[in-house]
N, CA, C, O and the ligand as a Tripos MOL2 file, in Angstrom:
@<TRIPOS>MOLECULE
protein
  273   271    69     0     0
PROTEIN
NO_CHARGES

@<TRIPOS>ATOM
      1 N          87.7920  190.3270   56.7310 N.3       1 MET1
      2 CA         86.8840  189.6060   55.8700 C.3       1 MET1
      3 C          86.8900  188.1450   56.0850 C.2       1 MET1
      4 O          85.8650  187.4770   55.9450 O.2       1 MET1
      5 N          88.0890  187.6100   56.4410 N.am      2 SER2
      6 CA         88.2000  186.2050   56.7440 C.3       2 SER2
      7 C          87.9820  185.9300   58.2230 C.2       2 SER2
      8 O          88.2150  184.8230   58.7090 O.2       2 SER2
      9 N          87.5260  186.9740   58.9350 N.am      3 ASP3
     10 CA         87.4970  186.8570   60.3840 C.3       3 ASP3
     11 C          86.4770  185.7390   60.8410 C.2       3 ASP3
     12 O          86.7020  185.0240   61.8180 O.2       3 ASP3
     13 N          85.3730  185.6430   60.0860 N.am      4 HIS4
     14 CA         84.3690  184.6340   60.3800 C.3       4 HIS4
     15 C          84.8870  183.2890   60.2050 C.2       4 HIS4
     16 O          84.6920  182.4320   61.0670 O.2       4 HIS4
     17 N          85.6000  183.0310   59.0320 N.am      5 ILE5
     18 CA         86.2380  181.7140   58.7950 C.3       5 ILE5
     19 C          87.2560  181.4360   59.8120 C.2       5 ILE5
     20 O          87.3450  180.3050   60.2910 O.2       5 ILE5
     21 N          88.0570  182.4280   60.1860 N.am      6 ASP6
     22 CA         89.0960  182.1620   61.2330 C.3       6 ASP6
     23 C          88.4050  181.6790   62.5450 C.2       6 ASP6
     24 O          88.8890  180.7660   63.2150 O.2       6 ASP6
     25 N          87.3320  182.2820   62.8620 N.am      7 LYS7
     26 CA         86.6690  181.7930   64.1000 C.3       7 LYS7
     27 C          86.1310  180.4220   64.0150 C.2       7 LYS7
     28 O          86.1700  179.6960   65.0080 O.2       7 LYS7
     29 N          85.6110  180.0040   62.8520 N.am      8 ILE8
     30 CA         85.1070  178.6860   62.6300 C.3       8 ILE8
     31 C          86.2860  177.7010   62.7140 C.2       8 ILE8
     32 O          86.1570  176.6500   63.3420 O.2       8 ILE8
     33 N          87.4380  178.0250   62.0890 N.am      9 ILE9
     34 CA         88.5860  177.1870   62.1520 C.3       9 ILE9
     35 C          89.0960  177.0720   63.5620 C.2       9 ILE9
     36 O          89.4120  175.9790   64.0300 O.2       9 ILE9
     37 N          89.1810  178.2260   64.2600 N.am     10 PHE10
     38 CA         89.6040  178.2120   65.6440 C.3      10 PHE10
     39 C          88.7350  177.3800   66.5170 C.2      10 PHE10
     40 O          89.2200  176.6460   67.3780 O.2      10 PHE10
     41 N          87.4210  177.4880   66.3000 N.am     11 ALA11
     42 CA         86.4630  176.7000   67.1850 C.3      11 ALA11
     43 C          86.6380  175.1970   66.8160 C.2      11 ALA11
     44 O          86.5290  174.3570   67.7090 O.2      11 ALA11
     45 N          86.8970  174.8380   65.5720 N.am     12 GLU12
     46 CA         86.9810  173.4880   65.2220 C.3      12 GLU12
     47 C          88.3300  172.9570   65.8410 C.2      12 GLU12
     48 O          88.3290  171.8690   66.4180 O.2      12 GLU12
     49 N          89.4140  173.6630   65.7380 N.am     13 VAL13
     50 CA         90.6540  173.2380   66.3690 C.3      13 VAL13
     51 C          90.4990  173.0830   67.8490 C.2      13 VAL13
     52 O          91.0240  172.1390   68.4390 O.2      13 VAL13
     53 N          89.7700  174.0170   68.4720 N.am     14 ALA14
     54 CA         89.5980  173.8910   69.9070 C.3      14 ALA14
     55 C          88.7670  172.6720   70.2330 C.2      14 ALA14
     56 O          89.0170  171.9840   71.2230 O.2      14 ALA14
     57 N          87.7720  172.4040   69.3930 N.am     15 ARG15
     58 CA         86.9080  171.2420   69.5980 C.3      15 ARG15
     59 C          87.6980  169.9620   69.4950 C.2      15 ARG15
     60 O          87.5610  169.0750   70.3370 O.2      15 ARG15
     61 N          88.5270  169.8550   68.4680 N.am     16 VAL16
     62 CA         89.3840  168.6260   68.2900 C.3      16 VAL16
     63 C          90.3830  168.4800   69.4680 C.2      16 VAL16
     64 O          90.5760  167.3920   70.0100 O.2      16 VAL16
     65 N          90.9890  169.5870   69.8270 N.am     17 LEU17
     66 CA         91.8680  169.5820   70.9310 C.3      17 LEU17
     67 C          91.1940  169.0720   72.2020 C.2      17 LEU17
     68 O          91.6980  168.2050   72.9140 O.2      17 LEU17
     69 N          90.0370  169.6570   72.4390 N.am     18 ALA18
     70 CA         89.2580  169.2590   73.6430 C.3      18 ALA18
     71 C          88.9030  167.7700   73.5420 C.2      18 ALA18
     72 O          88.9760  167.0620   74.5460 O.2      18 ALA18
     73 N          88.5450  167.3100   72.4330 N.am     19 ALA19
     74 CA         88.1480  165.8590   72.2870 C.3      19 ALA19
     75 C          89.3740  164.9910   72.6360 C.2      19 ALA19
     76 O          89.2810  164.0000   73.3600 O.2      19 ALA19
     77 N          90.5190  165.4100   72.0880 N.am     20 VAL20
     78 CA         91.7450  164.6770   72.3560 C.3      20 VAL20
     79 C          92.1280  164.7160   73.7910 C.2      20 VAL20
     80 O          92.6430  163.7290   74.3160 O.2      20 VAL20
     81 N          91.8990  165.8060   74.4460 N.am     21 CYS21
     82 CA         92.2050  165.9530   75.8940 C.3      21 CYS21
     83 C          91.1120  165.4850   76.7590 C.2      21 CYS21
     84 O          91.2410  165.5340   77.9820 O.2      21 CYS21
     85 N          89.9900  165.0130   76.1760 N.am     22 GLY22
     86 CA         88.9190  164.4500   77.0060 C.3      22 GLY22
     87 C          88.0010  165.5180   77.6440 C.2      22 GLY22
     88 O          87.3590  165.2990   78.6710 O.2      22 GLY22
     89 N          87.9790  166.7500   76.9310 N.am     23 ARG23
     90 CA         87.1560  167.8550   77.4010 C.3      23 ARG23
     91 C          86.2530  168.3110   76.3160 C.2      23 ARG23
     92 O          86.4030  169.4250   75.8140 O.2      23 ARG23
     93 N          85.3220  167.4970   75.9360 N.am     24 PRO24
     94 CA         84.5290  167.8570   74.7070 C.3      24 PRO24
     95 C          83.6400  169.1000   74.8740 C.2      24 PRO24
     96 O          83.2390  169.7100   73.8830 O.2      24 PRO24
     97 N          83.3330  169.4740   76.1170 N.am     25 SER25
     98 CA         82.4140  170.5730   76.3060 C.3      25 SER25
     99 C          83.1720  171.9440   76.4850 C.2      25 SER25
    100 O          82.5560  173.0100   76.4640 O.2      25 SER25
    101 N          84.4250  171.8760   76.6460 N.am     26 LEU26
    102 CA         85.1720  173.1720   76.9300 C.3      26 LEU26
    103 C          85.6140  173.8320   75.6640 C.2      26 LEU26
    104 O          86.2010  173.2070   74.7800 O.2      26 LEU26
    105 N          85.3310  175.0800   75.5910 N.am     27 VAL27
    106 CA         85.7240  175.9360   74.4130 C.3      27 VAL27
    107 C          86.5640  177.0550   74.9670 C.2      27 VAL27
    108 O          86.1710  177.6700   75.9580 O.2      27 VAL27
    109 N          87.6950  177.3460   74.3790 N.am     28 THR28
    110 CA         88.4670  178.5420   74.8240 C.3      28 THR28
    111 C          87.6900  179.8700   74.6040 C.2      28 THR28
    112 O          87.0990  180.0990   73.5490 O.2      28 THR28
    113 N          87.7200  180.6810   75.5900 N.am     29 HIS29
    114 CA         87.0740  181.9850   75.5720 C.3      29 HIS29
    115 C          87.9000  183.1450   76.0260 C.2      29 HIS29
    116 O          87.4000  184.2470   76.2500 O.2      29 HIS29
    117 N          89.2070  182.8750   76.1610 N.am     30 GLY30
    118 CA         90.1240  183.9900   76.5240 C.3      30 GLY30
    119 C          90.1920  184.1480   78.0280 C.2      30 GLY30
    120 O          90.8580  185.0610   78.5150 O.2      30 GLY30
    121 N          89.5340  183.3020   78.7660 N.am     31 CYS31
    122 CA         89.5760  183.3440   80.2440 C.3      31 CYS31
    123 C          89.7870  181.9400   80.7850 C.2      31 CYS31
    124 O          89.4580  180.9390   80.1480 O.2      31 CYS31
    125 N          90.3620  181.9080   82.0140 N.am     32 CYS32
    126 CA         90.4980  180.5960   82.6590 C.3      32 CYS32
    127 C          89.0700  180.0180   83.0070 C.2      32 CYS32
    128 O          88.2220  180.7380   83.5330 O.2      32 CYS32
    129 N          88.8470  178.7780   82.7160 N.am     33 HIS33
    130 CA         87.5280  178.2520   82.9810 C.3      33 HIS33
    131 C          87.3100  178.0170   84.5070 C.2      33 HIS33
    132 O          86.1860  177.7890   84.9540 O.2      33 HIS33
    133 N          88.4000  178.0800   85.2760 N.am     34 TYR34
    134 CA         88.2100  177.9050   86.6730 C.3      34 TYR34
    135 C          88.1310  179.2520   87.4020 C.2      34 TYR34
    136 O          87.1730  179.4570   88.1480 O.2      34 TYR34
    137 N          89.0420  180.1440   87.2370 N.am     35 CYS35
    138 CA         89.1300  181.3080   88.0260 C.3      35 CYS35
    139 C          88.8720  182.6160   87.2290 C.2      35 CYS35
    140 O          88.9110  183.7070   87.7970 O.2      35 CYS35
    141 N          88.6060  182.4880   85.8910 N.am     36 ASP36
    142 CA         88.2400  183.6200   85.0760 C.3      36 ASP36
    143 C          89.3230  184.6590   84.8620 C.2      36 ASP36
    144 O          89.0160  185.7940   84.4990 O.2      36 ASP36
    145 N          90.5940  184.2990   85.0810 N.am     37 GLU37
    146 CA         91.6590  185.1730   84.7730 C.3      37 GLU37
    147 C          91.7810  185.2580   83.2380 C.2      37 GLU37
    148 O          91.6300  184.2780   82.5080 O.2      37 GLU37
    149 N          92.0670  186.5010   82.8040 N.am     38 PRO38
    150 CA         92.2630  186.5960   81.3250 C.3      38 PRO38
    151 C          93.5010  185.7780   80.8740 C.2      38 PRO38
    152 O          94.5450  185.7470   81.5260 O.2      38 PRO38
    153 N          93.3080  185.1340   79.7360 N.am     39 LEU39
    154 CA         94.3980  184.2340   79.2350 C.3      39 LEU39
    155 C          94.5940  184.4280   77.7420 C.2      39 LEU39
    156 O          93.7990  185.0590   77.0460 O.2      39 LEU39
    157 N          95.6980  183.8500   77.2910 N.am     40 ALA40
    158 CA         95.8570  183.8080   75.7940 C.3      40 ALA40
    159 C          94.6160  183.0110   75.1910 C.2      40 ALA40
    160 O          94.1240  182.0520   75.7850 O.2      40 ALA40
    161 N          94.1660  183.4630   74.0140 N.am     41 PRO41
    162 CA         92.9380  182.8670   73.4940 C.3      41 PRO41
    163 C          92.9220  181.4100   73.3700 C.2      41 PRO41
    164 O          91.8510  180.8090   73.4570 O.2      41 PRO41
    165 N          94.0900  180.7580   73.1620 N.am     42 ALA42
    166 CA         94.1060  179.3280   72.9500 C.3      42 ALA42
    167 C          94.0300  178.5180   74.2310 C.2      42 ALA42
    168 O          93.8660  177.3000   74.1680 O.2      42 ALA42
    169 N          94.1440  179.1580   75.4060 N.am     43 LEU43
    170 CA         94.3220  178.4390   76.6700 C.3      43 LEU43
    171 C          92.9690  178.3180   77.3400 C.2      43 LEU43
    172 O          92.1200  179.2020   77.2330 O.2      43 LEU43
    173 N          92.7820  177.1750   78.0510 N.am     44 LEU44
    174 CA         91.6120  176.8660   78.7770 C.3      44 LEU44
    175 C          91.7940  177.2560   80.2670 C.2      44 LEU44
    176 O          90.8380  177.6500   80.9350 O.2      44 LEU44
    177 N          93.0170  177.1390   80.7560 N.am     45 PHE45
    178 CA         93.2930  177.3340   82.1870 C.3      45 PHE45
    179 C          94.6150  178.0330   82.3170 C.2      45 PHE45
    180 O          95.4880  177.9310   81.4550 O.2      45 PHE45
    181 N          94.7550  178.7920   83.4810 N.am     46 CYS46
    182 CA         96.0720  179.4510   83.7830 C.3      46 CYS46
    183 C          97.2150  178.4620   83.8480 C.2      46 CYS46
    184 O          98.2870  178.6600   83.2760 O.2      46 CYS46
    185 N          96.9480  177.4130   84.5540 N.am     47 ASP47
    186 CA         98.0010  176.4490   84.7830 C.3      47 ASP47
    187 C          97.4450  175.0970   85.2010 C.2      47 ASP47
    188 O          96.2280  174.9130   85.1560 O.2      47 ASP47
    189 N          98.2420  174.1800   85.5880 N.am     48 ALA48
    190 CA         97.8010  172.7900   85.9140 C.3      48 ALA48
    191 C          96.9560  172.8060   87.1870 C.2      48 ALA48
    192 O          96.0770  171.9630   87.3660 O.2      48 ALA48
    193 N          97.2280  173.7690   88.0680 N.am     49 ASP49
    194 CA         96.4390  173.8160   89.2970 C.3      49 ASP49
    195 C          95.0130  174.1190   88.9940 C.2      49 ASP49
    196 O          94.1160  173.4280   89.4760 O.2      49 ASP49
    197 N          94.7680  175.1620   88.1830 N.am     50 CYS50
    198 CA         93.3970  175.5020   87.8210 C.3      50 CYS50
    199 C          92.7090  174.3600   87.0430 C.2      50 CYS50
    200 O          91.5220  174.0980   87.2340 O.2      50 CYS50
    201 N          93.4390  173.7180   86.2050 N.am     51 ARG51
    202 CA         92.8780  172.5990   85.4650 C.3      51 ARG51
    203 C          92.4990  171.4560   86.4350 C.2      51 ARG51
    204 O          91.4270  170.8660   86.3020 O.2      51 ARG51
    205 N          93.3340  171.1600   87.3610 N.am     52 ASP52
    206 CA         93.0480  170.0510   88.2750 C.3      52 ASP52
    207 C          91.8200  170.4160   89.1640 C.2      52 ASP52
    208 O          90.9390  169.5910   89.4110 O.2      52 ASP52
    209 N          91.8080  171.7000   89.6330 N.am     53 ASP53
    210 CA         90.6770  172.1310   90.4550 C.3      53 ASP53
    211 C          89.3840  172.1170   89.7130 C.2      53 ASP53
    212 O          88.3280  171.7840   90.2510 O.2      53 ASP53
    213 N          89.4890  172.4940   88.4400 N.am     54 TYR54
    214 CA         88.2880  172.4900   87.5810 C.3      54 TYR54
    215 C          87.8170  171.0710   87.4360 C.2      54 TYR54
    216 O          86.6290  170.7830   87.5800 O.2      54 TYR54
    217 N          88.7150  170.2070   87.1600 N.am     55 ASP55
    218 CA         88.4290  168.8080   86.9960 C.3      55 ASP55
    219 C          87.7270  168.2640   88.2870 C.2      55 ASP55
    220 O          86.7290  167.5480   88.1960 O.2      55 ASP55
    221 N          88.2260  168.5900   89.3850 N.am     56 LYS56
    222 CA         87.7000  168.1470   90.7040 C.3      56 LYS56
    223 C          86.2650  168.7010   90.8450 C.2      56 LYS56
    224 O          85.3440  167.9920   91.2500 O.2      56 LYS56
    225 N          86.1140  169.9620   90.5040 N.am     57 GLU57
    226 CA         84.7910  170.5940   90.6510 C.3      57 GLU57
    227 C          83.7880  169.9160   89.6680 C.2      57 GLU57
    228 O          82.6390  169.6690   90.0350 O.2      57 GLU57
    229 N          84.2230  169.6260   88.4520 N.am     58 GLN58
    230 CA         83.3440  168.9880   87.5470 C.3      58 GLN58
    231 C          82.9850  167.5420   87.9860 C.2      58 GLN58
    232 O          81.8730  167.0740   87.7440 O.2      58 GLN58
    233 N          83.9520  166.8460   88.6360 N.am     59 ALA59
    234 CA         83.7220  165.5440   89.0640 C.3      59 ALA59
    235 C          82.7470  165.5570   90.1940 C.2      59 ALA59
    236 O          81.8760  164.6920   90.2790 O.2      59 ALA59
    237 N          82.8770  166.5370   91.0790 N.am     60 ALA60
    238 CA         81.9620  166.7080   92.2270 C.3      60 ALA60
    239 C          80.5620  166.9260   91.8000 C.2      60 ALA60
    240 O          79.6180  166.3460   92.3360 O.2      60 ALA60
    241 N          80.4300  167.8470   90.7380 N.am     61 LYS61
    242 CA         79.1310  168.1150   90.1140 C.3      61 LYS61
    243 C          78.5370  166.8350   89.5050 C.2      61 LYS61
    244 O          77.3440  166.5760   89.6590 O.2      61 LYS61
    245 N          79.3190  166.0780   88.8520 N.am     62 ALA62
    246 CA         78.8430  164.8280   88.2420 C.3      62 ALA62
    247 C          78.3440  163.8950   89.2870 C.2      62 ALA62
    248 O          77.3090  163.2510   89.1180 O.2      62 ALA62
    249 N          79.0750  163.8130   90.3800 N.am     63 ARG63
    250 CA         78.6540  162.9100   91.4440 C.3      63 ARG63
    251 C          77.3840  163.3970   92.1050 C.2      63 ARG63
    252 O          76.5610  162.5990   92.5530 O.2      63 ARG63
    253 N          77.2220  164.7420   92.1680 N.am     64 ALA64
    254 CA         76.0260  165.3390   92.8400 C.3      64 ALA64
    255 C          74.7610  165.0810   91.9770 C.2      64 ALA64
    256 O          73.6260  165.1980   92.4410 O.2      64 ALA64
    257 N          75.0140  164.7320   90.7280 N.am     65 GLY65
    258 CA         73.8170  164.4690   89.8490 C.3      65 GLY65
    259 C          73.6780  165.5840   88.8200 C.2      65 GLY65
    260 O          73.8160  166.7660   89.1380 O.2      65 GLY65
    261 N          73.4220  165.2120   87.6610 N.am     66 ARG66
    262 CA         73.2180  166.2500   86.6060 C.3      66 ARG66
    263 C          71.7670  166.5400   86.3740 C.2      66 ARG66
    264 O          70.9420  165.6260   86.3370 O.2      66 ARG66
    265 N          71.4340  167.8340   86.2120 N.am     67 PRO67
    266 CA         69.9840  168.1800   85.9010 C.3      67 PRO67
    267 C          69.5550  167.5370   84.5520 C.2      67 PRO67
    268 O          70.3140  167.5230   83.5830 O.2      67 PRO67
    269 N          68.4610  167.0710   84.5360 N.am     68 GLY68
    270 CA         67.8820  166.4230   83.3100 C.3      68 GLY68
    271 C          68.3190  164.9860   83.2920 C.2      68 GLY68
    272 O          67.9660  164.2450   82.3750 O.2      68 GLY68
    273 ZN         92.8100  180.0220   86.5320 Zn       69 ZN69
@<TRIPOS>BOND
     1     1     2 1
     2     2     3 1
     3     3     4 2
     4     3     5 am
     5     5     6 1
     6     6     7 1
     7     7     8 2
     8     7     9 am
     9     9    10 1
    10    10    11 1
    11    11    12 2
    12    11    13 am
    13    13    14 1
    14    14    15 1
    15    15    16 2
    16    15    17 am
    17    17    18 1
    18    18    19 1
    19    19    20 2
    20    19    21 am
    21    21    22 1
    22    22    23 1
    23    23    24 2
    24    23    25 am
    25    25    26 1
    26    26    27 1
    27    27    28 2
    28    27    29 am
    29    29    30 1
    30    30    31 1
    31    31    32 2
    32    31    33 am
    33    33    34 1
    34    34    35 1
    35    35    36 2
    36    35    37 am
    37    37    38 1
    38    38    39 1
    39    39    40 2
    40    39    41 am
    41    41    42 1
    42    42    43 1
    43    43    44 2
    44    43    45 am
    45    45    46 1
    46    46    47 1
    47    47    48 2
    48    47    49 am
    49    49    50 1
    50    50    51 1
    51    51    52 2
    52    51    53 am
    53    53    54 1
    54    54    55 1
    55    55    56 2
    56    55    57 am
    57    57    58 1
    58    58    59 1
    59    59    60 2
    60    59    61 am
    61    61    62 1
    62    62    63 1
    63    63    64 2
    64    63    65 am
    65    65    66 1
    66    66    67 1
    67    67    68 2
    68    67    69 am
    69    69    70 1
    70    70    71 1
    71    71    72 2
    72    71    73 am
    73    73    74 1
    74    74    75 1
    75    75    76 2
    76    75    77 am
    77    77    78 1
    78    78    79 1
    79    79    80 2
    80    79    81 am
    81    81    82 1
    82    82    83 1
    83    83    84 2
    84    83    85 am
    85    85    86 1
    86    86    87 1
    87    87    88 2
    88    87    89 am
    89    89    90 1
    90    90    91 1
    91    91    92 2
    92    91    93 am
    93    93    94 1
    94    94    95 1
    95    95    96 2
    96    95    97 am
    97    97    98 1
    98    98    99 1
    99    99   100 2
   100    99   101 am
   101   101   102 1
   102   102   103 1
   103   103   104 2
   104   103   105 am
   105   105   106 1
   106   106   107 1
   107   107   108 2
   108   107   109 am
   109   109   110 1
   110   110   111 1
   111   111   112 2
   112   111   113 am
   113   113   114 1
   114   114   115 1
   115   115   116 2
   116   115   117 am
   117   117   118 1
   118   118   119 1
   119   119   120 2
   120   119   121 am
   121   121   122 1
   122   122   123 1
   123   123   124 2
   124   123   125 am
   125   125   126 1
   126   126   127 1
   127   127   128 2
   128   127   129 am
   129   129   130 1
   130   130   131 1
   131   131   132 2
   132   131   133 am
   133   133   134 1
   134   134   135 1
   135   135   136 2
   136   135   137 am
   137   137   138 1
   138   138   139 1
   139   139   140 2
   140   139   141 am
   141   141   142 1
   142   142   143 1
   143   143   144 2
   144   143   145 am
   145   145   146 1
   146   146   147 1
   147   147   148 2
   148   147   149 am
   149   149   150 1
   150   150   151 1
   151   151   152 2
   152   151   153 am
   153   153   154 1
   154   154   155 1
   155   155   156 2
   156   155   157 am
   157   157   158 1
   158   158   159 1
   159   159   160 2
   160   159   161 am
   161   161   162 1
   162   162   163 1
   163   163   164 2
   164   163   165 am
   165   165   166 1
   166   166   167 1
   167   167   168 2
   168   167   169 am
   169   169   170 1
   170   170   171 1
   171   171   172 2
   172   171   173 am
   173   173   174 1
   174   174   175 1
   175   175   176 2
   176   175   177 am
   177   177   178 1
   178   178   179 1
   179   179   180 2
   180   179   181 am
   181   181   182 1
   182   182   183 1
   183   183   184 2
   184   183   185 am
   185   185   186 1
   186   186   187 1
   187   187   188 2
   188   187   189 am
   189   189   190 1
   190   190   191 1
   191   191   192 2
   192   191   193 am
   193   193   194 1
   194   194   195 1
   195   195   196 2
   196   195   197 am
   197   197   198 1
   198   198   199 1
   199   199   200 2
   200   199   201 am
   201   201   202 1
   202   202   203 1
   203   203   204 2
   204   203   205 am
   205   205   206 1
   206   206   207 1
   207   207   208 2
   208   207   209 am
   209   209   210 1
   210   210   211 1
   211   211   212 2
   212   211   213 am
   213   213   214 1
   214   214   215 1
   215   215   216 2
   216   215   217 am
   217   217   218 1
   218   218   219 1
   219   219   220 2
   220   219   221 am
   221   221   222 1
   222   222   223 1
   223   223   224 2
   224   223   225 am
   225   225   226 1
   226   226   227 1
   227   227   228 2
   228   227   229 am
   229   229   230 1
   230   230   231 1
   231   231   232 2
   232   231   233 am
   233   233   234 1
   234   234   235 1
   235   235   236 2
   236   235   237 am
   237   237   238 1
   238   238   239 1
   239   239   240 2
   240   239   241 am
   241   241   242 1
   242   242   243 1
   243   243   244 2
   244   243   245 am
   245   245   246 1
   246   246   247 1
   247   247   248 2
   248   247   249 am
   249   249   250 1
   250   250   251 1
   251   251   252 2
   252   251   253 am
   253   253   254 1
   254   254   255 1
   255   255   256 2
   256   255   257 am
   257   257   258 1
   258   258   259 1
   259   259   260 2
   260   259   261 am
   261   261   262 1
   262   262   263 1
   263   263   264 2
   264   263   265 am
   265   265   266 1
   266   266   267 1
   267   267   268 2
   268   267   269 am
   269   269   270 1
   270   270   271 1
   271   271   272 2
@<TRIPOS>SUBSTRUCTURE
     1 MET1         2 RESIDUE 1 A MET
     2 SER2         6 RESIDUE 1 A SER
     3 ASP3        10 RESIDUE 1 A ASP
     4 HIS4        14 RESIDUE 1 A HIS
     5 ILE5        18 RESIDUE 1 A ILE
     6 ASP6        22 RESIDUE 1 A ASP
     7 LYS7        26 RESIDUE 1 A LYS
     8 ILE8        30 RESIDUE 1 A ILE
     9 ILE9        34 RESIDUE 1 A ILE
    10 PHE10       38 RESIDUE 1 A PHE
    11 ALA11       42 RESIDUE 1 A ALA
    12 GLU12       46 RESIDUE 1 A GLU
    13 VAL13       50 RESIDUE 1 A VAL
    14 ALA14       54 RESIDUE 1 A ALA
    15 ARG15       58 RESIDUE 1 A ARG
    16 VAL16       62 RESIDUE 1 A VAL
    17 LEU17       66 RESIDUE 1 A LEU
    18 ALA18       70 RESIDUE 1 A ALA
    19 ALA19       74 RESIDUE 1 A ALA
    20 VAL20       78 RESIDUE 1 A VAL
    21 CYS21       82 RESIDUE 1 A CYS
    22 GLY22       86 RESIDUE 1 A GLY
    23 ARG23       90 RESIDUE 1 A ARG
    24 PRO24       94 RESIDUE 1 A PRO
    25 SER25       98 RESIDUE 1 A SER
    26 LEU26      102 RESIDUE 1 A LEU
    27 VAL27      106 RESIDUE 1 A VAL
    28 THR28      110 RESIDUE 1 A THR
    29 HIS29      114 RESIDUE 1 A HIS
    30 GLY30      118 RESIDUE 1 A GLY
    31 CYS31      122 RESIDUE 1 A CYS
    32 CYS32      126 RESIDUE 1 A CYS
    33 HIS33      130 RESIDUE 1 A HIS
    34 TYR34      134 RESIDUE 1 A TYR
    35 CYS35      138 RESIDUE 1 A CYS
    36 ASP36      142 RESIDUE 1 A ASP
    37 GLU37      146 RESIDUE 1 A GLU
    38 PRO38      150 RESIDUE 1 A PRO
    39 LEU39      154 RESIDUE 1 A LEU
    40 ALA40      158 RESIDUE 1 A ALA
    41 PRO41      162 RESIDUE 1 A PRO
    42 ALA42      166 RESIDUE 1 A ALA
    43 LEU43      170 RESIDUE 1 A LEU
    44 LEU44      174 RESIDUE 1 A LEU
    45 PHE45      178 RESIDUE 1 A PHE
    46 CYS46      182 RESIDUE 1 A CYS
    47 ASP47      186 RESIDUE 1 A ASP
    48 ALA48      190 RESIDUE 1 A ALA
    49 ASP49      194 RESIDUE 1 A ASP
    50 CYS50      198 RESIDUE 1 A CYS
    51 ARG51      202 RESIDUE 1 A ARG
    52 ASP52      206 RESIDUE 1 A ASP
    53 ASP53      210 RESIDUE 1 A ASP
    54 TYR54      214 RESIDUE 1 A TYR
    55 ASP55      218 RESIDUE 1 A ASP
    56 LYS56      222 RESIDUE 1 A LYS
    57 GLU57      226 RESIDUE 1 A GLU
    58 GLN58      230 RESIDUE 1 A GLN
    59 ALA59      234 RESIDUE 1 A ALA
    60 ALA60      238 RESIDUE 1 A ALA
    61 LYS61      242 RESIDUE 1 A LYS
    62 ALA62      246 RESIDUE 1 A ALA
    63 ARG63      250 RESIDUE 1 A ARG
    64 ALA64      254 RESIDUE 1 A ALA
    65 GLY65      258 RESIDUE 1 A GLY
    66 ARG66      262 RESIDUE 1 A ARG
    67 PRO67      266 RESIDUE 1 A PRO
    68 GLY68      270 RESIDUE 1 A GLY
    69 ZN69       273 GROUP 0 **** ****
């Protein structure tokens, strides 16, 4: 019954953590954002390597130009 509220709270916590860590657009979804490995629900990446590679990829995309 409180499942919906839990999801809202979890999303809010994830949003705040992301903002603190400088990743406002990333939301945890149970998989690594870089390699899609299944993860604990609160994690964004498997490890620092995936996080760093993701950051490099995002930086490269930003340099290449954003649509819009
Ligand atoms: Zn990964």
